[in-house]
C-alpha positions as CSV (number, residue, x, y, z in Angstrom):
1,M,15.8,-20.9,-15.0
2,I,13.8,-18.6,-13.0
3,D,16.2,-15.5,-11.8
4,F,15.5,-13.4,-9.0
5,T,18.7,-11.9,-8.3
6,L,18.8,-8.1,-8.9
7,S,20.2,-6.1,-11.6
8,E,22.7,-3.7,-11.5
9,E,19.9,-1.1,-12.3
10,Q,17.4,-2.6,-9.1
11,R,20.7,-3.1,-6.6
12,S,21.1,0.6,-7.5
13,I,17.4,1.5,-6.7
14,R,17.6,-0.4,-3.5
15,E,21.0,0.7,-2.5
16,A,19.9,4.3,-3.1
17,V,16.6,4.6,-1.2
18,L,18.3,2.6,2.2
19,A,20.7,5.4,2.0
20,M,18.0,8.2,1.7
21,C,16.4,6.8,4.6
22,S,19.4,5.8,6.7
23,R,19.0,5.3,10.2
24,D,21.3,8.0,11.1
25,G,19.9,10.0,8.1
26,R,17.2,13.1,8.3
27,F,14.6,10.3,7.5
28,G,15.7,7.6,10.1
29,D,14.9,6.6,12.9
30,A,14.6,9.5,15.2
31,Y,12.3,11.1,12.5
32,W,9.7,8.5,12.0
33,L,9.1,8.0,16.2
34,Q,8.4,11.5,15.9
35,K,6.3,11.4,13.5
36,D,4.3,8.4,15.3
37,R,4.3,10.6,18.5
38,D,3.0,13.9,17.0
39,G,0.8,12.2,14.2
40,D,2.3,14.9,11.9
41,Y,1.6,13.7,7.9
42,P,5.3,12.9,6.6
43,L,5.2,15.7,3.9
44,D,8.9,16.4,3.5
45,F,9.2,12.7,2.8
46,H,6.9,12.6,0.4
47,A,8.6,16.0,-1.7
48,A,11.8,14.2,-1.0
49,M,10.9,11.0,-2.7
50,A,9.3,12.9,-5.7
51,R,12.2,15.7,-5.9
52,A,14.4,12.3,-6.3
53,G,11.8,10.4,-9.1
54,W,10.9,8.0,-7.2
55,I,7.2,8.7,-7.3
56,G,7.0,8.5,-11.0
57,I,8.6,5.0,-10.9
58,A,6.3,2.9,-12.4
59,M,4.7,5.6,-14.8
60,P,5.2,6.1,-18.6
61,E,8.4,8.4,-19.1
62,A,6.2,10.7,-22.0
63,Y,4.2,12.0,-18.8
64,G,7.6,12.6,-16.5
65,G,7.7,9.1,-14.9
66,S,10.4,6.2,-15.2
67,G,8.8,3.9,-17.4
68,L,9.9,0.8,-15.0
69,G,7.9,-2.2,-13.6
70,I,5.9,-3.1,-10.3
71,T,9.4,-4.9,-10.0
72,E,11.1,-1.9,-9.3
73,A,8.2,-0.2,-7.8
74,S,8.5,-3.1,-4.8
75,I,12.6,-3.1,-4.6
76,L,11.5,1.2,-3.8
77,M,8.7,0.7,-1.8
78,Q,10.5,-2.8,0.1
79,A,13.3,-0.9,0.8
80,V,11.3,2.4,2.1
81,S,10.2,0.2,4.8
82,E,13.1,-1.8,5.3
83,S,15.0,1.1,6.6
84,G,13.0,1.6,9.7
85,A,10.7,3.9,8.3
86,G,7.7,0.8,8.1
87,M,4.2,1.3,7.0
88,T,4.3,4.7,7.6
89,G,7.1,6.0,5.5
90,A,5.7,3.6,2.6
91,A,2.2,4.4,2.8
92,T,3.4,7.9,2.7
93,I,3.9,7.1,-1.0
94,H,2.2,4.2,-2.0
95,L,-1.3,5.2,-3.2
96,N,0.5,7.7,-5.5
97,I,3.0,5.3,-6.9
98,F,0.5,2.7,-8.4
99,G,-3.0,4.0,-7.5
100,L,-3.1,5.8,-10.9
101,N,-2.9,2.7,-12.8
102,P,-6.3,2.8,-14.0
103,V,-5.5,6.0,-15.5
104,V,-2.2,4.5,-17.3
105,V,-4.2,2.2,-18.8
106,F,-7.1,3.8,-20.1
107,G,-7.5,7.1,-19.3
108,T,-7.2,9.3,-22.3
109,H,-4.4,11.1,-23.8
110,E,-5.4,14.3,-22.4
111,Q,-6.2,12.9,-19.2
112,K,-2.4,11.5,-18.7
113,K,-1.3,14.7,-19.3
114,R,-3.3,16.7,-17.2
115,M,-3.3,14.4,-14.2
116,L,0.1,12.2,-14.0
117,P,2.8,14.7,-14.2
118,P,1.7,16.6,-11.1
119,L,1.8,13.6,-9.4
120,I,4.9,12.4,-10.2
121,S,6.3,15.7,-9.4
122,G,4.8,15.7,-5.9
123,E,2.9,18.9,-6.6
124,Q,-0.1,17.3,-6.1
125,R,-1.0,14.4,-3.7
126,T,-4.0,11.7,-4.0
127,C,-6.5,9.9,-2.0
128,F,-8.4,6.4,-3.0
129,A,-12.1,5.9,-1.9
130,V,-13.7,2.8,-2.4
131,T,-14.8,1.3,0.7
132,E,-18.1,2.0,2.7
133,P,-19.2,1.8,5.9
134,S,-22.3,-0.8,5.3
135,T,-20.5,-2.6,2.4
136,G,-16.9,-3.6,3.4
137,L,-15.0,-5.8,0.9
138,N,-18.5,-6.5,-0.8
139,T,-17.2,-3.7,-3.3
140,L,-20.1,-4.4,-5.8
141,K,-22.8,-3.4,-3.0
142,L,-21.3,0.0,-2.9
143,Q,-24.1,3.3,-2.7
144,T,-22.2,6.3,-3.6
145,R,-23.9,7.5,-6.4
146,A,-22.9,9.9,-9.3
147,V,-25.6,11.5,-10.7
148,R,-24.8,12.7,-14.0
149,Q,-26.1,16.7,-14.6
150,G,-24.9,18.2,-18.2
151,D,-21.3,18.6,-18.7
152,R,-20.5,17.0,-14.5
153,Y,-21.4,14.6,-12.6
154,V,-22.7,14.9,-8.7
155,L,-21.7,12.7,-6.0
156,H,-23.3,11.7,-3.1
157,G,-22.6,9.0,-0.6
158,Q,-19.5,8.3,2.3
159,K,-16.2,6.6,2.3
160,V,-14.2,5.6,4.8
161,W,-10.9,3.8,5.7
162,T,-9.6,6.6,2.6
163,S,-5.7,7.4,3.8
164,S,-4.5,10.6,3.1
165,A,-7.5,12.5,2.8
166,Q,-6.3,15.4,5.1
167,V,-3.4,16.1,2.8
168,A,-4.9,15.1,-0.7
169,D,-5.8,17.6,-3.4
170,K,-6.6,14.8,-5.6
171,I,-9.2,11.7,-5.0
172,L,-10.1,8.9,-7.1
173,I,-13.0,7.2,-6.1
174,L,-15.4,4.6,-7.2
175,A,-19.1,5.8,-7.3
176,R,-22.8,4.0,-8.9
177,T,-24.0,5.6,-12.0
178,Q,-26.5,2.9,-12.3
179,S,-28.7,1.3,-10.1
180,A,-27.7,-2.3,-8.8
181,D,-31.5,-3.6,-10.0
182,K,-31.1,-2.0,-13.5
183,V,-27.7,-3.7,-14.7
184,A,-27.0,-6.9,-16.6
185,R,-24.3,-8.2,-14.9
186,P,-23.3,-6.9,-10.9
187,T,-19.7,-5.8,-12.0
188,E,-21.6,-3.2,-14.3
189,G,-23.2,-0.1,-13.3
190,L,-20.1,1.7,-11.4
191,S,-17.7,4.6,-12.5
192,L,-14.4,5.7,-11.7
193,F,-13.3,9.3,-11.5
194,Y,-9.9,10.9,-10.3
195,T,-11.3,14.8,-9.3
196,D,-10.2,17.3,-7.4
197,L,-11.1,16.5,-3.2
198,D,-12.9,19.9,-2.9
199,R,-13.5,20.1,1.4
200,E,-16.8,22.3,-0.1
201,Y,-18.5,19.1,-0.6
202,V,-16.4,16.7,0.7
203,D,-16.2,16.3,5.6
204,I,-13.0,14.5,6.2
205,R,-13.1,12.8,9.6
206,R,-10.0,11.4,10.7
207,I,-10.1,8.0,12.3
208,D,-8.0,7.8,15.8
209,K,-6.3,4.0,15.4
210,M,-4.0,1.7,16.7
211,G,-0.9,2.6,14.4
212,R,0.6,5.0,11.3
213,K,-0.3,7.8,13.2
214,A,1.3,9.6,10.7
215,V,-0.6,9.2,7.9
216,D,-4.2,9.7,8.5
217,S,-7.4,7.5,7.9
218,N,-10.6,9.4,7.2
219,E,-14.5,8.8,7.3
220,L,-15.6,10.9,4.0
221,F,-19.3,12.0,3.9
222,I,-20.0,13.5,0.1
223,D,-22.6,16.1,-0.2
224,G,-23.1,17.1,-4.0
225,L,-19.4,17.0,-4.7
226,P,-19.1,18.2,-8.3
227,V,-17.1,16.0,-10.8
228,P,-16.5,17.2,-14.3
229,V,-16.9,14.5,-17.3
230,G,-13.3,14.9,-18.2
231,D,-12.8,13.3,-15.0
232,L,-14.5,10.1,-15.9
233,I,-11.8,7.5,-16.4
234,G,-12.8,5.2,-19.3
235,E,-16.7,4.2,-19.9
236,E,-19.1,4.9,-17.5
237,G,-20.5,1.5,-16.0
238,R,-16.4,0.3,-16.0
239,G,-15.3,1.2,-13.3
240,F,-15.3,-1.7,-11.0
241,E,-13.4,-3.6,-14.3
242,Y,-10.7,-0.8,-14.1
243,L,-10.5,-1.1,-10.3
244,L,-9.7,-4.6,-11.0
245,H,-6.6,-4.2,-12.6
246,G,-5.1,-2.0,-10.4
247,L,-5.5,-4.9,-7.3
248,N,-2.4,-7.4,-8.2
249,P,-0.2,-4.4,-8.0
250,E,-1.2,-3.2,-4.9
251,R,-0.9,-6.5,-3.3
252,I,2.2,-7.2,-4.6
253,L,3.6,-3.8,-3.6
254,L,2.5,-4.2,-0.1
255,A,3.1,-7.5,0.4
256,A,7.4,-6.1,-0.7
257,E,6.4,-3.9,2.3
258,A,5.4,-6.3,4.2
259,V,8.7,-8.6,4.3
260,G,10.6,-5.0,4.7
261,L,9.2,-4.2,8.1
262,G,10.0,-8.4,9.3
263,R,13.1,-7.1,7.7
264,A,13.5,-4.3,10.0
265,A,12.5,-5.9,12.8
266,L,14.5,-8.9,12.6
267,Q,17.4,-6.8,12.5
268,R,17.1,-5.2,15.7
269,A,16.1,-8.5,16.9
270,T,19.1,-10.1,16.1
271,T,21.1,-7.1,16.8
272,Y,19.8,-7.3,21.0
273,A,20.3,-10.9,20.6
274,R,24.1,-10.5,19.9
275,E,24.7,-7.4,22.4
276,R,22.3,-8.6,25.2
277,I,24.1,-10.4,28.0
278,V,22.2,-11.9,30.6
279,F,23.7,-15.1,32.8
280,D,27.0,-14.0,31.5
281,R,26.3,-14.6,28.0
282,P,24.8,-13.1,25.0
283,I,21.4,-14.1,24.6
284,G,21.2,-14.8,21.1
285,M,23.3,-18.2,22.4
286,N,20.3,-19.6,23.6
287,Q,18.6,-21.8,21.3
288,A,14.8,-20.3,22.4
289,I,16.3,-17.1,20.9
290,Q,17.9,-18.3,18.1
291,H,15.5,-21.1,16.6
292,P,12.6,-18.4,16.2
293,L,14.3,-16.5,14.8
294,A,16.0,-18.5,12.0
295,K,12.1,-19.4,11.2
296,C,11.7,-15.7,10.8
297,W,14.1,-15.3,8.0
298,A,13.2,-18.2,6.4
299,E,9.5,-17.1,6.6
300,L,10.9,-13.7,5.2
301,E,13.0,-15.1,2.5
302,A,10.1,-17.7,1.1
303,A,7.4,-14.7,0.7
304,N,9.8,-12.4,-0.9
305,L,10.1,-15.2,-3.8
306,M,6.7,-15.1,-4.6
307,V,6.7,-11.4,-4.0
308,F,8.9,-11.0,-6.8
309,H,7.3,-13.8,-9.0
310,A,4.0,-12.5,-8.9
311,A,5.6,-9.3,-9.7
312,S,8.1,-10.7,-12.5
313,L,4.6,-12.1,-14.2
314,Y,2.6,-9.3,-14.0
315,D,5.3,-7.4,-15.2
316,G,5.5,-9.7,-18.1
317,G,1.8,-9.5,-19.2
318,R,0.9,-12.8,-17.4
319,S,-1.7,-13.7,-15.2
320,C,-0.6,-13.4,-11.9
321,G,-4.1,-13.1,-9.4
322,A,-3.3,-16.2,-7.2
323,E,0.6,-15.4,-6.8
324,A,-0.2,-11.6,-6.1
325,N,-2.9,-12.8,-3.7
326,A,-0.2,-15.7,-2.1
327,A,2.2,-13.1,-1.7
328,K,0.6,-11.2,0.3
329,Y,-0.5,-13.6,2.3
330,L,2.4,-14.9,2.6
331,A,4.0,-11.7,3.3
332,G,1.4,-10.6,5.6
333,E,2.3,-13.8,8.5
334,A,5.6,-13.4,7.9
335,G,6.1,-9.6,8.4
336,F,3.9,-9.8,11.5
337,N,5.8,-12.4,12.9
338,A,9.1,-11.3,12.5
339,C,7.5,-8.0,14.2
340,Q,6.0,-10.1,17.1
341,R,9.1,-11.9,17.6
342,A,11.4,-9.3,17.6
343,V,9.4,-7.8,20.5
344,M,9.9,-11.1,22.7
345,T,13.3,-11.2,21.9
346,L,13.9,-7.1,23.1
347,G,11.6,-8.5,26.8
348,G,10.7,-5.1,28.6
349,Y,12.7,-2.9,26.0
350,G,10.8,-4.3,22.8
351,Y,7.8,-2.4,24.9
352,A,9.4,0.6,25.1
353,K,8.5,2.9,21.9
354,E,12.5,4.2,22.0
355,Y,14.0,0.4,20.5
356,H,11.1,0.7,18.0
357,V,9.7,-2.6,17.8
358,E,6.6,-2.1,19.0
359,R,5.8,0.5,16.5
360,Y,6.9,-2.2,13.8
361,L,4.2,-4.6,15.4
362,R,1.6,-1.8,15.4
363,E,2.3,-1.5,11.5
364,S,2.7,-4.8,10.6
365,L,-1.6,-5.8,11.6
366,I,-1.6,-3.5,8.3
367,P,-0.9,-6.0,4.9
368,R,-2.5,-8.3,7.3
369,I,-6.0,-6.5,7.3
370,A,-5.9,-4.5,4.1
371,P,-6.4,-4.0,1.2
372,V,-7.7,-7.9,1.8
373,S,-7.9,-10.0,4.9
374,P,-5.9,-13.5,4.6
375,E,-9.2,-15.4,5.1
376,L,-10.6,-13.6,2.1
377,V,-7.5,-14.5,0.2
378,L,-7.8,-18.1,1.5
379,C,-11.5,-18.2,0.2
380,Y,-9.9,-16.4,-3.6
381,L,-7.1,-19.2,-3.9
382,A,-9.5,-22.3,-2.6
383,E,-12.3,-21.3,-5.6
384,K,-9.9,-19.6,-8.1
385,V,-6.4,-22.4,-7.5
386,L,-8.3,-25.3,-5.8
387,G,-11.4,-24.9,-7.4
388,L,-13.4,-25.2,-5.1
389,P,-17.1,-24.2,-4.3
390,K,-17.3,-20.4,-3.5
391,S,-18.1,-19.7,0.0
392,Y,-18.9,-16.4,-0.2
């Protein structure tokens, strides 16, 4: 029998994170409302999470981590989002928790010893540069190139939607080391590097966007970035393969965050529905209010089961591509629906920033769009699960 009831250790993770991000505490509602207004990066939140040991939750104990699984990391990230920190709070630590998975799996002992502890301790922050303006999700067509010159590579190219680059010390970047027309298979010729983000060679331009103002998204213009050979992860030309190894954990974590955000919105909506009196009765007595909120709860709980089913498969070393993608799809839709319904339940107040749900709604679009659109997820499931011909 499959049982996704949290263990005592897992409950303690959830409770500790929710307490740390309590609505009336240091990292409560007022904190995130101010961050949404001024756009300042939540550096103190990142530092506090690092001090508490949360950033290393899924990293090996030998390098300062806790050695737990994606299941525990999902519990952590869901609790951050559910606390009201939303996608802003989650994005502050999201990449640092799972992004260096290729280093953990494919890096040398020297690389792990050099790269992992500073990230886990919070001494360093990283960003992830894959997407390019001209290629989007067609990663195999990326144009950023890395040319070997003696004991280093030199990188030239452009990346877009690189989060946290304004405050990052390091960058995990995918670049082409061999021309696409000279490789035996389309997946070959790309290499993965983890190196210093040297602003002398990288022009970082912030993108003004709809939500998650405090966690920057950027365009990167790379002109001659020198990368030591020792910063190449694994073998040259196999970077796409290494990248794929981290896609499922990313989808699972993002799905957990989307469920958390939906729960935060639903909690605010139900509280308001109980307390708001119109025509001498709480609006929560009206089925037109009750039924949509109940539907949101059911959708969120169903998505949550898929999240932890996918996480359990991953932690058990089993195939989970379909489940991870399904979790991302279901959670993205359920989170968005709950946030939209929360705004509508609050009516005019839902449009006011002080009630928070409009921020949740803006942020709920992130796990729908990124890192892959719902339409492409459905294409993947149609092909890989249902056996239908590839459509793209």
